[in-house]
C-alpha positions as CSV (number, residue, x, y, z in Angstrom):
1,X,96.2,30.5,-4.4
2,X,97.8,29.1,-7.5
3,X,98.1,30.2,-11.1
4,X,95.6,27.6,-12.0
5,X,92.1,27.4,-10.4
6,X,90.9,23.9,-10.0
7,X,87.4,22.8,-11.1
8,X,85.6,22.1,-8.3
9,X,110.9,-10.7,11.7
10,X,110.1,-12.7,11.9
11,X,107.1,-12.5,14.1
12,X,104.2,-14.4,15.4
13,X,101.3,-14.0,13.0
14,X,97.7,-14.2,14.3
15,X,95.9,-15.3,11.0
16,X,92.4,-15.3,12.4
17,X,90.3,-13.5,14.8
18,X,87.2,-14.9,16.7
19,X,84.8,-13.3,14.2
20,X,85.2,-11.2,11.1
21,X,84.1,-7.9,12.7
22,X,86.3,-4.8,13.2
23,X,85.3,-4.9,16.9
24,X,86.9,-8.2,17.2
25,X,90.0,-7.2,15.4
26,X,90.2,-4.1,17.5
27,X,90.2,-6.2,20.6
28,X,92.8,-8.7,19.3
29,X,95.0,-5.6,18.5
30,X,94.6,-4.1,22.1
31,X,95.4,-7.5,23.7
32,X,98.5,-7.9,21.5
33,X,99.7,-4.5,22.5
34,X,99.2,-5.1,26.2
35,X,101.8,-7.8,26.1
36,X,104.2,-5.0,26.8
37,X,103.7,-2.4,29.7
38,X,105.1,0.4,27.7
39,X,105.8,1.1,23.9
40,X,107.1,3.6,21.4
41,X,105.2,3.9,18.3
42,X,106.9,5.0,15.1
43,X,104.4,7.7,14.1
44,X,104.3,9.2,10.6
45,X,100.6,10.5,10.7
46,X,99.7,8.0,8.1
47,X,96.5,6.0,8.5
48,X,98.4,2.9,9.7
49,X,100.6,4.5,12.4
50,X,97.8,6.8,13.6
51,X,95.5,3.8,14.1
52,X,98.4,2.1,15.8
53,X,99.0,5.1,18.0
54,X,95.3,5.2,18.9
55,X,95.3,1.6,19.9
56,X,98.5,2.0,22.0
57,X,97.0,4.9,23.8
58,X,93.8,3.0,24.6
59,X,95.8,-0.1,25.6
60,X,98.6,1.4,27.7
61,X,97.6,5.0,28.3
62,X,100.6,7.0,29.6
63,X,102.7,4.0,28.9
64,X,102.5,4.8,25.1
65,X,104.8,7.3,23.4
66,X,104.5,8.3,19.7
67,X,107.6,9.5,18.1
68,X,107.8,11.2,14.6
69,X,111.1,11.2,12.7
70,X,111.7,14.3,10.7
71,X,114.1,14.7,7.7
72,X,114.1,16.4,4.3
73,X,112.2,13.4,2.9
74,X,109.1,14.1,4.9
75,X,106.4,15.8,2.8
76,X,105.3,19.2,3.6
77,X,102.5,19.5,6.1
78,X,103.0,15.9,7.5
79,X,104.7,17.1,10.8
80,X,102.0,19.6,11.6
81,X,99.5,16.9,11.0
82,X,101.4,14.5,13.4
83,X,101.2,17.1,16.1
84,X,97.5,17.6,15.7
85,X,96.8,13.9,15.5
86,X,98.7,13.1,18.5
87,X,97.0,15.8,20.5
88,X,93.5,14.4,19.3
89,X,94.4,10.9,20.1
90,X,95.8,12.0,23.5
91,X,99.0,10.1,23.2
92,X,102.4,11.5,24.4
93,X,104.3,12.8,21.4
94,X,108.0,13.6,20.7
95,X,109.8,14.6,17.5
96,X,113.3,13.6,16.5
97,X,115.6,14.4,13.5
98,X,117.0,11.7,11.4
99,X,120.0,12.2,9.1
100,X,119.8,9.5,6.3
101,X,121.2,11.9,3.8
102,X,124.6,11.5,5.8
103,X,124.7,7.9,4.7
104,X,126.2,7.2,1.2
105,X,124.3,3.9,1.1
106,X,121.1,5.9,1.2
107,X,122.1,8.7,-1.1
108,X,123.1,6.3,-3.9
109,X,119.6,5.2,-3.9
110,X,119.8,1.5,-4.7
111,X,116.7,-0.9,-4.3
112,X,117.9,-1.2,-0.8
113,X,117.5,2.6,0.0
114,X,114.5,1.9,2.4
115,X,116.6,-0.5,4.3
116,X,119.2,2.3,5.0
117,X,116.4,4.9,5.7
118,X,114.7,2.6,8.2
119,X,118.0,1.5,9.8
120,X,118.6,5.2,10.6
121,X,115.2,5.6,11.9
122,X,114.8,2.6,14.0
123,X,118.4,2.9,15.4
124,X,117.3,6.4,16.7
125,X,114.0,5.2,17.9
126,X,115.5,2.2,19.8
127,X,118.0,4.5,21.6
128,X,115.1,6.8,22.5
129,X,113.1,3.9,23.7
130,X,115.8,2.9,26.0
131,X,116.2,6.5,27.4
132,X,112.5,6.7,27.9
133,X,112.2,3.2,29.4
134,X,109.8,1.9,26.7
135,X,109.8,-1.8,26.5
136,X,109.2,-2.2,22.7
137,X,109.2,-0.2,19.5
138,X,106.2,-0.6,17.2
139,X,105.8,0.1,13.5
140,X,102.6,0.5,11.5
141,X,103.4,-2.2,9.0
142,X,100.2,-4.1,7.9
143,X,99.6,-7.6,6.5
144,X,100.1,-6.6,2.8
145,X,103.6,-5.2,3.8
146,X,104.8,-8.7,4.4
147,X,104.3,-9.9,0.9
148,X,105.5,-6.6,-0.8
149,X,109.1,-5.5,-1.6
150,X,109.9,-3.9,1.7
151,X,113.6,-3.7,2.6
152,X,112.7,-1.6,5.6
153,X,111.4,-4.8,7.3
154,X,114.8,-6.2,7.4
155,X,115.9,-3.1,9.2
156,X,113.0,-3.5,11.7
157,X,114.1,-7.0,12.4
158,X,117.6,-6.0,13.1
159,X,116.3,-3.5,15.6
160,X,113.7,-6.0,17.2
161,X,110.7,-3.8,16.1
162,X,107.2,-5.2,16.5
163,X,104.5,-4.8,13.9
164,X,101.1,-5.2,15.8
165,X,98.9,-4.5,12.9
166,X,100.6,-7.1,10.6
167,X,100.7,-9.6,13.4
168,X,97.0,-9.3,14.1
169,X,96.2,-9.7,10.3
170,X,95.1,-6.2,9.6
171,X,94.7,-5.3,5.9
172,X,94.5,-1.7,4.7
173,X,90.8,-2.1,4.6
174,X,90.8,-3.2,8.1
175,X,92.9,-0.3,9.2
176,X,90.8,2.2,7.4
177,X,87.6,0.7,8.9
178,X,89.1,0.9,12.5
179,X,90.1,4.5,11.8
180,X,86.5,5.3,10.8
181,X,85.2,3.5,13.8
182,X,87.4,5.7,16.0
183,X,86.5,8.8,13.9
184,X,90.0,9.5,13.1
185,X,90.4,12.2,10.4
186,X,92.8,10.0,8.5
187,X,90.4,7.3,7.6
188,X,90.5,8.1,4.0
189,X,93.9,9.8,3.9
190,X,95.9,8.7,0.8
191,X,99.3,7.0,1.3
192,X,102.1,9.5,1.7
193,X,105.4,7.7,1.6
194,X,108.7,9.5,2.0
195,X,109.6,11.8,-0.8
196,X,112.7,9.7,-1.6
197,X,110.4,6.9,-2.9
198,X,109.7,9.2,-5.9
199,X,113.3,9.2,-7.1
200,X,114.2,6.5,-9.6
201,X,116.6,3.8,-8.4
202,X,120.2,4.7,-9.1
203,X,119.5,8.5,-9.2
204,X,121.1,10.2,-6.1
205,X,118.7,11.4,-3.4
206,X,119.6,15.1,-2.7
207,X,117.9,17.8,-0.8
208,X,117.3,19.8,-4.0
209,X,115.5,16.9,-5.8
210,X,113.5,16.2,-2.6
211,X,112.3,19.9,-2.6
212,X,111.5,19.8,-6.3
213,X,109.3,16.8,-5.8
214,X,107.6,18.1,-2.7
215,X,106.7,21.5,-4.3
216,X,105.5,19.9,-7.5
217,X,103.1,17.5,-5.6
218,X,102.0,20.4,-3.6
219,X,101.0,22.5,-6.6
220,X,99.0,19.5,-8.1
221,X,97.2,19.1,-4.8
222,X,96.4,22.7,-4.5
223,X,94.9,22.4,-8.1
224,X,92.4,19.8,-6.7
225,X,94.2,16.6,-8.0
226,X,94.8,13.9,-5.4
227,X,96.3,11.3,-5.0
228,X,99.4,12.3,-7.0
229,X,103.0,11.3,-7.3
230,X,105.7,13.2,-9.2
231,X,108.5,10.8,-10.0
232,X,111.9,11.9,-10.7
233,X,113.9,10.3,-13.5
234,X,117.4,11.0,-14.9
235,X,117.9,14.2,-16.7
236,X,115.6,16.2,-14.3
237,X,112.6,14.5,-15.8
238,X,109.3,14.6,-14.0
239,X,106.8,11.6,-14.5
240,X,103.5,12.7,-13.2
241,X,101.0,10.1,-11.9
242,X,97.4,11.2,-11.2
243,X,94.0,9.3,-11.2
244,X,92.9,8.3,-14.6
245,X,90.0,10.6,-14.2
246,X,92.3,13.5,-13.9
247,X,94.3,12.8,-17.2
248,X,92.1,15.0,-19.4
249,X,92.8,17.9,-17.2
250,X,96.2,18.0,-18.5
251,X,95.0,18.5,-22.0
252,X,93.3,21.8,-21.1
253,X,95.4,24.5,-22.6
254,X,95.5,26.8,-19.6
255,X,96.3,24.0,-17.1
256,X,98.9,22.5,-19.4
257,X,100.7,25.9,-19.8
258,X,100.6,26.4,-16.1
259,X,102.1,23.1,-15.3
260,X,104.9,23.4,-17.8
261,X,105.7,26.9,-16.5
262,X,105.6,25.9,-12.8
263,X,107.5,22.6,-13.2
264,X,110.1,24.3,-15.3
265,X,110.7,26.9,-12.7
266,X,111.2,24.1,-10.1
267,X,114.0,22.7,-12.1
268,X,112.4,20.0,-14.3
269,X,113.7,19.9,-17.8
270,X,111.3,17.3,-19.1
271,X,107.7,17.0,-17.9
272,X,105.8,13.9,-18.6
273,X,102.3,12.4,-17.8
274,X,102.1,8.7,-17.1
275,X,99.1,7.4,-19.1
276,X,98.8,4.4,-16.6
277,X,97.7,6.8,-14.0
278,X,98.5,6.8,-10.3
279,X,99.6,3.6,-8.7
280,X,101.5,3.3,-5.5
281,X,105.0,1.8,-5.6
282,X,105.3,2.0,-9.3
283,X,109.1,2.6,-9.1
284,X,109.4,-1.0,-8.1
285,X,108.1,-2.2,-11.5
286,X,111.7,-2.1,-12.8
287,X,113.0,-4.5,-10.2
288,X,111.9,-7.6,-11.7
289,X,113.1,-6.6,-15.1
290,X,116.5,-5.9,-13.6
291,X,116.6,-9.4,-12.0
292,X,115.7,-11.0,-15.4
293,X,118.3,-8.9,-17.4
294,X,121.5,-10.8,-17.9
295,X,124.6,-8.8,-16.5
296,X,126.2,-8.5,-19.9
297,X,123.0,-6.9,-21.5
298,X,122.1,-3.1,-21.2
């Protein structure tokens, strides 16, 4: 109940499949996974890693192990969902704790933050894979990730992580179609990257800021707004991204007053609404500008 009631690696890329059907892509994926007798799947409970875990279980049975890394950057509720999904899929599931906040390179939050995060995760997964006698570690990276700014892929390469979905040419639409084919409840789940991705580059990643962001997004989802991002900027400023259709809600006096009160209580000193609306990865918009700005200009 809230104070506001909502109205209702370098890798081998398989560019083509025999036909343009999801069944053909599914078989290509299963065949790719069967190259290894056993595997460990980095399992976040997002749609990509869930489809990959389902495919691994179908391809390898008990030879497949799903592992979820838990840290303060994991949004609330994701761990419980991971447990439920693993049980539904029927794949073996383990949970490990990661400690990226102990790495100053991660905390400083440069544009390479994701490399240091994934280096911590894949390092631990690789060691666990060796202990559990798994032949390979899989990630849920998809084809689009190979053309986006993804420093984590470099960490994956360092740890010899394979990306079956990307290797088999799966787009996000393909992944969602296969999730629906398998009747997985995440078929339409919005992306839910780690909370640190909401903090502007150059602003330190701290447990307090991660908690502020997590609770702020929970409040908006409880009010019926999704997808949503609450971006943290210097000076304890919140930049709220919501679908364009939800922008008018923030002009309603009762909702406006509730948001200001709740966000202020969380520790935000400035509360702003991004008129461009929700867009995944918007923090990366500054990267090109930084590259084009001469070093002697501010």
